[in-house]
FIVEX-724171 format. One line per field, with one value per residue (C-alpha): residue in one letter; x, y, z. Coordinates in Angstrom, 1 decimal, decimal comma. Layout:
REM FIVEX-724171
code = (A	...)
X = (X	...)
Y = (Y	...)
Z = (Z	...)
***
This chain:
REM FIVEX-724171
code = (M	P	L	N	T	L	E	L	K	M	S	Y	R	S	G	I	D	N	I	V	D	A	F	L	T	P	C	L	K	E	A	I	S	Y	K	R	A	A	G	Y	F	T	S	K	G	L	A	L	A	A	R	G	V	A	S	L	A	A	R	G	G	K	L	Q	L	V	V	S	P	H	L	E	S	D	D	V	S	A	L	Q	K	A	L	H	Q	P	R	E	I	L	K	S	I	L	S	K	D	L	K	E	L	E	D	R	I	E	K	D	R	L	N	A	L	A	W	L	A	A	S	R	L	L	E	I	R	I	A	L	R	V	N	E	K	N	Q	I	C	R	G	L	Y	H	E	K	V	G	I	L	T	D	P	K	G	N	Q	V	A	F	S	G	S	S	N	E	T	A	G	G	L	L	E	N	F	E	S	I	E	V	F	C	S	W	K	G	D	E	K	R	I	A	N	K	C	R	D	F	D	A	L	W	N	N	E	T	R	G	L	H	I	L	E	F	S	D	A	A	A	E	L	L	E	R	F	R	D	P	D	N	P	P	E	G	I	D	I	H	K	V	A	E	S	P	P	K	S	G	F	K	A	P	S	W	L	T	L	H	D	Y	Q	E	E	A	I	K	A	W	L	K	N	R	G	K	G	I	F	A	M	A	T	G	S	G	K	T	L	T	A	L	S	L	A	C	R	V	A	R	K	N	T	P	M	I	I	V	V	I	C	P	F	I	N	L	C	K	Q	W	I	R	E	I	A	A	F	N	L	R	T	I	P	C	F	E	G	R	Q	R	W	E	S	L	L	T	E	A	Y	Q	S	I	S	A	G	L	E	S	S	V	A	L	V	T	T	N	R	T	F	Q	S	P	A	F	Q	S	Q	L	R	I	R	V	R	S	Q	H	H	L	I	I	A	D	E	V	H	N	L	G	A	A	R	I	H	K	Y	L	P	D	E	I	R	L	R	V	G	L	S	A	T	P	E	R	H	M	D	E	E	G	T	Q	A	L	F	D	Y	F	G	D	I	I	S	E	Y	P	I	E	R	A	I	A	E	G	R	L	C	P	Y	Y	Y	H	P	H	I	V	Q	M	T	D	D	E	A	I	E	Y	Q	E	I	T	E	K	L	G	R	F	F	S	N	D	K	D	S	E	I	G	Q	A	A	M	S	L	L	I	R	R	S	R	L	L	A	G	A	K	N	K	I	D	I	L	N	E	V	L	R	K	L	P	E	K	P	R	K	A	L	F	Y	C	G	D	G	Q	T	T	D	K	I	A	D	E	E	V	R	Q	I	E	A	V	S	R	L	L	G	Q	Q	H	G	L	R	V	R	N	F	T	Y	R	E	K	S	I	E	R	E	E	I	L	R	D	L	G	S	G	F	L	D	G	V	V	A	I	R	C	L	D	E	G	I	D	L	P	D	L	R	I	G	F	L	L	A	S	S	T	N	P	R	Q	F	I	Q	R	R	G	R	L	L	R	H	A	D	G	K	D	F	A	I	I	H	D	F	I	I	E	P	P	D	F	G	G	S	L	S	D	D	A	Y	N	L	E	R	R	F	F	K	R	E	L	N	R	I	L	D	F	C	N	T	A	E	N	G	Q	A	A	L	S	A	L	K	G	L	R	L	K	Y	N	I	V	A	S)
X = (0,0	1,3	2,8	-0,2	-2,3	-0,1	-1,3	1,7	2,0	3,6	6,3	7,7	9,4	11,2	9,3	6,1	6,9	9,2	10,6	11,7	8,6	6,0	7,6	10,7	9,9	6,3	7,6	10,5	8,1	6,3	9,2	11,3	13,8	15,3	17,7	19,3	21,8	22,9	25,8	27,4	27,4	27,6	26,7	24,1	22,3	22,4	20,9	18,0	17,5	17,5	14,3	12,3	15,0	14,2	10,9	12,6	14,9	12,0	10,7	14,1	14,4	17,6	19,0	21,3	23,2	25,5	27,3	30,2	32,9	34,2	37,8	40,7	43,7	45,7	42,8	42,7	46,5	46,3	43,4	45,0	48,2	46,2	43,3	43,7	43,2	41,5	39,5	41,6	42,0	38,3	37,7	40,0	38,2	34,7	35,7	36,0	32,2	31,5	32,6	31,2	27,8	26,7	22,9	21,4	18,5	20,8	23,0	19,9	19,1	22,7	22,5	19,6	21,7	24,7	22,6	21,4	25,0	26,0	22,9	24,1	20,9	22,8	24,9	27,0	29,0	31,2	31,0	34,2	34,4	36,9	38,1	38,4	41,6	39,8	41,8	40,1	39,5	37,9	34,2	31,1	28,6	25,7	22,7	20,0	17,4	15,6	13,4	11,3	9,5	7,0	6,2	3,4	5,6	4,3	7,1	7,8	10,6	11,8	14,5	15,5	18,1	18,2	21,4	21,6	23,0	21,6	21,9	20,2	17,4	16,7	18,8	18,9	16,0	15,3	12,6	11,9	9,5	7,7	6,5	4,2	3,7	-0,1	-0,5	0,7	4,4	5,6	7,8	9,5	10,2	11,5	13,9	15,2	15,5	17,5	19,8	20,3	21,1	23,7	25,2	25,2	26,9	29,6	28,2	27,9	30,2	32,3	32,1	34,0	31,9	33,5	32,0	32,2	29,7	32,1	34,2	31,1	30,0	33,4	33,0	29,4	30,2	31,1	27,5	26,0	24,7	24,9	22,2	19,8	19,0	16,0	12,8	12,6	16,4	17,3	20,4	21,4	21,7	24,0	27,4	30,2	32,2	35,1	38,3	40,3	43,6	45,2	47,2	49,1	50,3	48,0	49,1	49,4	51,9	55,5	57,8	60,4	64,1	64,1	61,1	62,8	65,9	63,9	62,4	65,7	67,3	64,5	64,8	68,6	68,0	66,0	62,6	63,1	63,7	62,3	61,6	62,3	60,6	59,4	55,6	53,9	56,7	54,8	55,4	52,1	52,6	56,2	55,0	52,2	54,5	56,9	54,1	52,9	56,4	56,8	53,3	54,4	56,7	55,1	51,5	49,1	50,0	48,3	49,3	48,7	48,6	48,7	47,7	47,3	43,9	40,7	40,9	44,3	43,1	40,4	43,0	45,0	41,8	41,3	44,9	44,8	41,8	44,0	46,1	43,1	43,4	40,5	40,7	39,2	38,7	39,5	38,4	35,3	33,8	34,7	31,2	31,7	35,0	35,7	33,5	35,0	38,5	37,6	36,1	39,2	41,5	39,1	39,1	42,9	43,2	40,8	42,8	40,0	42,2	46,0	46,3	44,2	44,9	43,9	43,9	43,7	44,3	47,0	44,2	42,4	45,7	46,4	42,9	42,6	40,1	42,6	45,7	44,1	43,3	46,6	48,8	46,9	47,7	51,2	52,9	51,0	50,7	52,9	52,3	53,8	53,4	53,3	53,4	52,4	53,7	55,8	57,2	53,9	54,6	57,7	55,5	55,9	52,2	52,0	55,4	55,0	52,0	54,1	54,5	58,0	56,7	56,0	59,4	58,5	58,3	58,4	58,0	57,0	57,6	59,0	60,5	61,1	63,0	60,8	61,4	63,2	62,6	65,8	64,4	61,2	63,3	65,6	62,6	61,4	64,7	65,0	61,7	61,5	65,2	67,3	66,5	67,4	66,1	65,9	64,3	64,6	62,4	65,3	65,7	61,9	61,6	64,6	63,4	59,9	58,2	57,0	56,2	58,4	57,2	57,6	58,0	56,9	57,8	55,8	57,1	54,5	55,0	53,5	51,1	52,3	50,3	51,7	55,3	54,9	53,6	56,2	59,1	57,7	57,6	61,1	62,6	61,0	62,2	65,7	66,0	65,1	67,5	70,6	73,2	74,1	72,1	68,5	68,2	65,5	62,2	60,1	56,4	56,7	59,0	56,7	53,7	55,6	56,7	53,1	52,0	54,7	53,8	50,1	51,0	53,1	50,6	47,6	49,3	46,6	48,4	48,6	45,0	45,7	48,7	46,7	44,0	46,6	48,2	44,9	44,0	47,2	46,8	46,2	43,2	41,1	43,0	41,6	42,6	44,0	45,1	45,1	47,0	46,1	47,3	45,3	44,9	42,8	43,0	40,9	38,3	38,0	34,8	33,0	35,2	35,7	38,2	37,8	39,9	42,2	40,7	37,3	38,6	40,4	37,3	35,2	37,8	37,9	34,2	32,9	35,6	37,0	34,0	35,9	34,0	36,0	35,3	37,2	39,1	39,8	39,4	35,9	34,6	33,4	35,0	32,2	32,4	36,1	35,5	32,9	35,2	38,1	35,8	34,4	37,9	39,0	35,9	36,4	33,2	35,3	38,0	40,0	40,1	41,1	43,0	44,9	46,8	44,6	46,0	49,6	50,0	49,3	46,1	46,5	45,3	47,2	45,1	46,2	47,9	48,5	49,2	49,1	51,0	49,7	51,2	54,1	56,5	60,2	59,5	60,9	58,2	55,4	56,7	58,0	54,7	52,8	55,0	54,6	50,8	51,2	53,8	51,9	51,4	48,0	46,6	47,3	49,5	52,9	53,9	52,7	52,9	53,5	52,9	54,6	53,7	56,7	56,6	59,5	60,6	59,9	62,8	63,5	65,8	68,5	66,1	66,4	68,8	71,7	70,1	66,8	68,6	70,6	67,5	65,6	68,5	68,5	64,8	65,0	67,9	65,6	62,9	65,5	66,6	63,0	62,8	66,1	64,8	61,9	64,2	66,8	64,3	62,1	62,3	62,8	64,8	67,4	64,9	62,8	65,9	66,8	63,6	65,0	68,4	67,6	66,5	69,6	71,8	69,9	70,4	73,9	72,8	74,4	72,5	74,0)
Y = (0,0	3,5	5,9	8,1	5,4	5,3	7,1	9,3	11,9	15,4	14,5	11,7	12,0	9,6	8,7	9,0	7,1	4,4	6,2	3,0	0,9	3,6	5,5	4,3	0,6	1,1	3,7	1,6	-1,3	0,8	2,8	2,2	4,9	5,9	8,8	9,4	11,9	11,2	11,8	8,8	5,4	2,2	-1,4	-1,5	1,6	0,1	-3,1	-1,1	0,9	-2,3	-3,7	-2,6	-2,8	-6,4	-5,3	-2,2	-4,6	-6,8	-3,8	-3,1	-0,1	1,7	3,0	6,0	7,0	9,9	9,4	10,9	9,0	10,1	11,1	11,1	13,4	10,6	9,8	13,3	13,3	10,0	11,2	14,5	12,7	10,3	12,4	11,2	7,6	7,6	4,4	2,1	4,6	5,2	1,4	1,3	4,1	2,8	-0,7	0,5	0,7	-2,5	-5,0	-8,5	-8,5	-11,0	-10,5	-13,0	-10,7	-7,9	-10,1	-11,1	-7,4	-6,7	-9,8	-8,0	-4,8	-6,8	-8,4	-4,9	-3,8	-6,9	-6,3	-2,8	-1,5	0,2	3,2	4,9	8,1	9,6	13,2	14,8	18,2	20,6	24,0	27,1	25,8	22,6	20,5	17,7	18,6	17,0	17,6	15,8	16,4	16,5	17,4	14,7	14,3	11,4	11,2	8,2	7,7	5,1	3,7	6,2	9,2	9,9	11,2	11,5	13,6	13,9	15,8	16,1	14,9	11,2	9,6	6,2	4,7	2,7	5,7	7,9	5,6	4,1	5,1	8,9	11,3	12,2	13,9	14,2	16,4	14,6	16,1	14,4	15,3	14,6	17,0	20,2	19,8	19,5	22,7	21,6	18,2	19,7	21,8	18,7	16,8	19,6	19,8	16,0	15,9	18,7	16,8	13,5	15,2	16,9	20,4	21,4	24,0	22,9	19,2	16,8	13,8	10,5	7,5	4,5	1,9	-0,8	-0,4	-0,5	-3,7	-5,2	-4,2	-5,5	-8,7	-10,5	-10,1	-11,6	-15,2	-16,8	-19,3	-16,8	-14,0	-11,8	-12,5	-10,7	-10,5	-11,9	-13,8	-14,1	-10,3	-10,2	-9,0	-11,3	-10,0	-8,0	-10,0	-9,3	-7,6	-9,6	-8,8	-5,6	-2,4	0,6	2,9	5,9	4,2	5,2	3,7	5,8	4,8	3,3	1,2	-0,2	-0,8	-2,8	-5,0	-5,7	-6,6	-9,0	-10,7	-10,9	-12,5	-15,3	-14,2	-13,6	-10,4	-7,7	-4,1	-1,8	1,3	4,3	4,5	6,3	5,7	3,2	-0,3	-1,6	-0,4	-1,7	-5,2	-5,3	-4,2	-6,9	-9,5	-8,3	-8,9	-12,3	-13,4	-12,9	-15,9	-17,9	-18,8	-19,6	-17,3	-17,0	-13,9	-14,3	-10,9	-11,2	-8,1	-7,6	-5,9	-6,0	-2,3	-2,8	-5,8	-3,6	-1,0	-3,6	-4,7	-1,2	-0,9	-4,3	-3,3	-0,9	-3,9	-5,6	-8,6	-10,4	-10,4	-12,9	-11,3	-14,0	-12,5	-11,7	-15,2	-18,6	-19,0	-15,8	-16,6	-20,3	-21,1	-18,1	-19,4	-22,9	-21,4	-19,3	-22,3	-24,2	-21,4	-21,2	-25,0	-24,9	-22,3	-19,7	-17,2	-16,8	-14,9	-14,2	-12,4	-13,8	-11,1	-12,3	-11,3	-12,8	-14,5	-16,0	-17,1	-19,3	-20,9	-24,6	-23,7	-21,4	-23,5	-26,7	-25,2	-23,4	-26,4	-28,7	-26,3	-24,9	-27,9	-27,7	-23,9	-20,9	-18,8	-15,5	-14,4	-10,6	-10,0	-6,4	-5,2	-8,4	-7,9	-9,3	-12,7	-13,2	-14,1	-17,8	-18,4	-17,5	-17,9	-21,7	-21,4	-20,0	-22,7	-23,7	-24,9	-21,3	-20,1	-16,6	-14,3	-10,6	-8,9	-5,2	-3,0	0,3	-1,5	-5,2	-6,0	-7,1	-5,0	-7,0	-10,3	-11,5	-15,0	-13,7	-11,3	-14,2	-16,4	-13,6	-13,3	-17,1	-17,3	-14,0	-13,4	-10,4	-6,7	-6,2	-2,7	0,2	3,6	5,5	8,4	10,9	10,1	10,0	13,5	14,8	13,5	14,8	11,4	12,4	15,9	17,7	18,1	20,2	18,5	20,0	18,1	19,0	18,1	16,7	16,4	13,5	14,1	13,3	10,0	9,0	9,8	7,6	4,7	5,2	5,1	1,9	0,3	1,5	0,1	-3,3	-3,3	-2,4	-5,7	-7,6	-5,6	-5,2	-5,5	-3,4	-5,5	-6,4	-9,9	-12,3	-10,8	-13,0	-12,8	-10,7	-8,2	-8,1	-7,3	-4,4	-3,1	-3,1	-1,3	1,3	1,7	2,3	4,8	6,8	6,6	7,7	10,4	12,8	16,0	15,1	16,1	19,6	20,1	19,0	21,4	24,2	23,3	23,3	26,7	28,2	26,9	29,7	27,8	24,8	21,6	19,8	16,4	15,6	12,3	11,9	8,8	7,7	5,1	2,1	3,1	5,1	8,8	11,5	13,1	16,6	17,3	14,3	14,2	10,5	7,8	6,8	5,5	8,1	7,9	8,8	11,7	13,0	12,6	14,6	17,3	17,7	17,7	19,5	22,1	22,7	21,9	19,3	16,6	13,4	9,7	6,9	4,4	1,3	-2,5	-1,9	-0,4	-2,9	-3,0	-1,1	1,6	2,0	2,4	5,1	6,9	7,0	8,2	11,0	12,0	12,2	14,2	16,7	15,9	14,8	17,1	14,2	10,6	9,4	6,1	3,7	1,3	0,4	3,1	2,2	0,1	0,4	2,5	5,2	8,6	11,1	14,1	14,0	17,3	17,3	14,6	14,5	11,7	11,3	7,9	6,3	3,5	3,3	0,5	2,0	0,3	2,1	5,6	5,3	4,0	6,8	9,5	7,9	8,2	12,0	12,5	11,4	14,0	15,5	18,5	21,7	20,0	21,6	20,1	18,1	19,0	16,6	17,3	14,8	14,6	13,4	12,4	13,8	11,3	12,6	14,0	11,2	13,3	10,7	8,2	5,6	2,7	2,6	-0,3	1,6	4,8	3,1	1,3	4,6	6,2	3,4	3,7	7,4	7,1	4,9	7,6	10,2	8,2	8,1	11,9	12,4	10,3	12,7	15,7	14,5	14,7	17,6	21,0	22,5	19,7	21,7	24,0	20,9	19,2	22,3	21,8	18,6	20,0	20,0	16,4	15,3	17,0	15,6	12,1	12,8	11,6	13,2	13,2	10,8)
Z = (0,0	-0,8	1,7	1,7	3,3	6,4	9,5	10,1	12,8	12,3	14,8	16,8	20,2	22,4	25,6	23,6	20,4	19,3	16,2	14,5	15,1	14,7	11,8	10,0	9,5	8,2	5,7	4,5	3,8	1,3	-0,3	-3,3	-2,5	0,9	1,0	4,3	5,5	9,1	11,5	13,1	11,4	13,4	12,8	15,5	14,1	10,6	12,0	13,5	10,4	8,3	9,7	6,6	3,9	2,8	1,4	-0,1	-1,9	-3,1	-5,1	-6,5	-4,3	-3,3	-0,1	-0,3	2,8	3,5	6,8	8,6	10,6	13,9	13,2	15,6	15,0	13,5	11,1	9,9	9,2	7,3	5,2	4,4	3,2	1,0	-0,1	-3,7	-2,6	0,8	0,4	2,5	5,3	5,4	5,5	8,5	10,3	9,7	10,5	14,1	14,2	12,2	14,7	15,0	16,6	19,2	18,8	16,3	15,4	14,7	12,5	10,6	9,9	8,8	6,6	4,8	4,5	3,3	0,6	-0,5	-0,8	-2,7	-5,0	-5,6	-4,0	-1,2	-2,0	0,7	0,5	3,2	4,3	5,6	7,1	5,3	6,3	4,1	2,6	1,6	4,1	6,0	9,6	12,7	13,2	12,2	9,4	11,8	9,6	9,7	7,0	5,4	2,3	1,4	-2,0	-3,0	-6,5	-7,0	-6,2	-2,7	-0,5	3,2	4,5	8,1	9,9	13,5	16,0	15,3	14,0	12,2	15,5	18,3	20,5	18,0	17,3	20,7	23,6	23,4	23,8	20,2	18,1	14,4	12,3	9,5	6,2	3,7	0,1	0,2	3,2	1,4	2,3	-1,3	-1,1	2,1	0,7	-2,6	-0,6	1,3	-2,0	-3,5	-0,5	-0,4	-4,1	-3,7	-0,8	-2,8	-5,7	-3,6	-4,1	-0,5	0,9	3,9	3,0	0,9	-0,3	-1,2	-2,9	-0,6	-1,9	-3,0	0,2	2,3	0,5	1,5	5,1	5,3	3,5	6,7	7,8	4,6	4,9	1,5	2,5	3,8	1,3	2,3	0,5	-2,8	-3,5	-6,9	-6,0	-9,7	-9,8	-6,8	-7,7	-6,7	-3,9	-5,2	-5,1	-2,0	-2,6	0,2	3,3	2,4	4,0	3,3	0,5	2,9	5,2	4,9	7,6	9,3	9,2	12,7	11,8	8,7	10,7	13,3	10,6	8,9	12,3	13,0	9,6	10,0	13,4	11,7	12,8	16,5	18,6	20,8	19,7	22,7	21,2	23,1	23,8	20,9	18,3	16,1	17,4	16,1	12,5	12,6	13,7	11,2	8,3	9,4	9,4	6,0	4,5	6,1	4,8	1,2	1,4	4,1	3,3	4,7	7,6	11,0	13,0	16,7	18,5	22,3	24,4	28,2	28,0	26,0	25,1	23,7	21,6	20,1	19,3	17,4	15,5	14,3	13,1	11,4	9,4	7,4	6,3	4,6	7,0	8,6	12,4	14,8	18,2	20,8	24,1	26,1	26,5	25,0	23,4	21,5	19,8	19,7	16,7	14,8	15,6	14,3	11,1	10,5	10,7	8,4	5,9	6,0	5,5	2,6	0,9	1,0	2,8	2,8	6,1	9,2	12,5	15,9	18,5	22,1	25,6	27,8	29,8	26,9	25,3	28,4	28,3	27,4	24,6	22,8	23,5	22,2	18,8	18,6	19,4	16,9	14,1	14,8	13,2	9,9	9,3	9,5	12,7	13,8	17,4	18,0	21,8	22,7	26,1	26,0	29,5	30,8	29,3	31,4	34,4	35,3	35,1	31,4	29,6	29,8	27,4	24,6	21,9	21,0	17,6	16,6	15,3	14,2	17,2	17,9	21,2	21,6	24,7	25,7	28,7	28,0	31,2	34,1	37,3	40,0	38,1	36,4	36,0	34,2	32,0	31,0	30,1	27,8	26,1	25,8	23,9	21,9	21,5	22,6	22,2	18,6	18,0	20,4	19,9	23,2	24,2	23,9	20,2	19,7	21,1	19,2	15,9	16,4	16,8	20,3	21,5	24,1	27,6	30,8	34,1	37,4	40,6	43,8	47,2	49,6	53,4	55,4	58,2	61,7	61,8	58,4	59,5	62,6	60,6	57,9	60,5	62,0	58,5	57,7	60,9	60,3	56,7	57,7	59,6	56,4	54,2	56,3	53,6	50,6	48,2	48,2	49,6	48,6	49,6	51,9	52,4	55,6	53,9	50,8	53,0	54,5	51,1	49,9	53,1	52,5	48,9	49,7	52,4	50,0	47,2	49,4	51,4	52,5	51,7	48,0	47,7	49,2	46,9	43,9	44,8	45,1	41,7	40,0	41,4	40,1	36,6	34,1	32,7	33,4	32,4	29,3	28,0	31,4	33,0	36,8	38,1	41,6	44,0	45,0	48,7	51,1	51,9	53,6	51,5	53,0	51,1	52,6	55,7	55,5	54,5	50,9	48,1	46,7	43,3	44,7	46,7	43,6	41,4	43,9	44,2	40,4	39,9	42,9	43,5	40,0	37,8	35,7	33,8	34,6	34,8	36,6	34,5	36,6	36,5	37,8	34,6	32,0	28,5	26,8	29,5	28,9	25,2	25,9	28,4	25,9	23,1	25,3	26,3	22,7	21,6	24,4	26,2	29,2	30,6	32,0	33,3	36,8	36,6	38,8	36,6	33,6	31,3	32,0	28,9	25,2	25,0	22,4	23,7	21,5	22,6	26,2	27,1	30,8	33,4	37,2	38,8	42,3	42,6	40,8	41,6	40,9	38,5	35,2	33,2	35,0	34,9	31,4	30,2	32,0	30,6	27,1	27,4	27,3	24,6	21,4	18,8	18,1	16,2	18,1	20,6	20,8	24,2	27,2	30,9	33,7	37,4	39,7	43,4	45,4	49,0	51,1	53,7	57,2	59,3	61,7	63,8	63,9	65,5	62,7	63,1	60,6	58,7	58,4	57,4	54,7	53,4	53,3	51,4	48,9	48,4	47,9	45,5	43,3	43,5	42,6	39,6	38,4	38,8	37,0	34,1	33,8	34,1	31,6	28,7	29,9	28,3	31,8	33,3	35,1	36,8	37,8	39,3	41,4	43,3	44,7	45,7	49,4	49,5	47,5	50,1	53,0	51,9	50,4	47,0	44,0	40,7	38,2)
***
């Protein structure tokens, strides 16, 4: 029945109407043409919008979409460099939002959309914002309009706040205005048609429109079920999937000299070695380029990427997409990935694919389900292990799971050596090989790969109660460490060290000093990272003992008006993704973290960091500094505020053993601070703030 027989309202509003069920789906079931300009573009939103497209296809109808990707700073740079050939880059960007879905119903809906794309009944174009110099810039094409036409020429147009996303169609509070050609709205609809056609034909000022239909068909292809075409689709008219170009480096990628040197060193070392490259210097792209070259002569090839955290796995998946390589995400529940892993190995064995990437967490990698499939296949097919943050695999509980049968191995880390664990470090080197390529932070900053930074140490005094407890701990520890070298640490000593660490990390006066530092800043901090300790402190706002991270969050929000969210192990994976996205977009002013941002996560826009807790473990403080030094548009430098506890004045009451131990502990802390000062723009000035402490403990900077 035609559109003019539908009972359509003049407007639809969340809370009153279900926009999809009450409006969009009934209209799509009668239309032969659906033109839609929207903002964000996600697989979940497409699945929702696709509830009526099967019947659209049955009438030979077409769906035309103009969408805009959310661009990070690195995306903008890559697109600008390859504007003449942006297809692969855009595929990589949009693949972030076309991840495998778990919901069977949603997969069925995307199956219908994928069949539309394969039938050439879905056309997609990408809208990119451009500035007055016609250069791509960040920002979203946020106009939202839809036009539906039936076989008799009746038209329905709508506009409003709804995106083609799950949030836009269901979760957010949205509204749309509806115009019908048979109700006297012809002029309004004609204007919207004219605007859409200008947009579609790249005639809209401030936007650059790119044809993306074939690439979209490739991205959607994984959702198409060959045995389940929607009713009405003529399978004989479905275009064959375009031949895959295979695992290859994207055309826009040009490796730097140090990255090429690393690959050559690994090849020369017969496929083993560790890259000790500064955080933010391109370890991921180096490893993928290496894998790409190895796969040319070793087929079929299975690349196994091992990461410590799920968020880091997802980051790898986004990077791998640019290399035209299918990825199997092996994490977040066995039932979600085991069948995909089996299918991938079967596809490789049948010769249907020449390469595939398995991306897994350290935890899943150790699981019997993953290990059983891996060890069955390693003898018959080429495998390459890429271990990100490889130092984690030196732990006794995990390095035993690394298969000896896999001969091609590369480890990645800014700090491969395990702190105070010679045995674990040696186990890493025995399996992955020695460090064969180094790219230290000094060189990365000097060569412009990382941005310069300013370092501001802040001395924090202990309270009287903290000083008493600290002296008690120090005296007890002095009895365990009575010689010049650290002896083997027993359980009792380890318990005291943990107690000492938490006392230092949660020192109450840090909150006051942080408050003072924030008040003196010339402007409110943006793109900020606050690292806290995993301990208790006094929240002076609530006048109670709380975790330090909670006290800091309250201070930032209630006294300084900052929009922040916590980023800890307590937040679920999907929450973490949302937090990182909101931080990148500027919706959040900062994040308050404990340890979960120490490794791997790419946050190039971070501008300022506050280290309220930091250990003398080089891995931790190097990783934390590295989080802040990635380049981003408009970012000339980073700023680091470091909150350092001054040991209390014991007045000569410490025993010699305790004093010598305290001196050794503080020397390690000073070495950490020196490391920050040595590469900071204001290093000498920062170091002078510690002169008194160095003299007090008779420690000369070295």
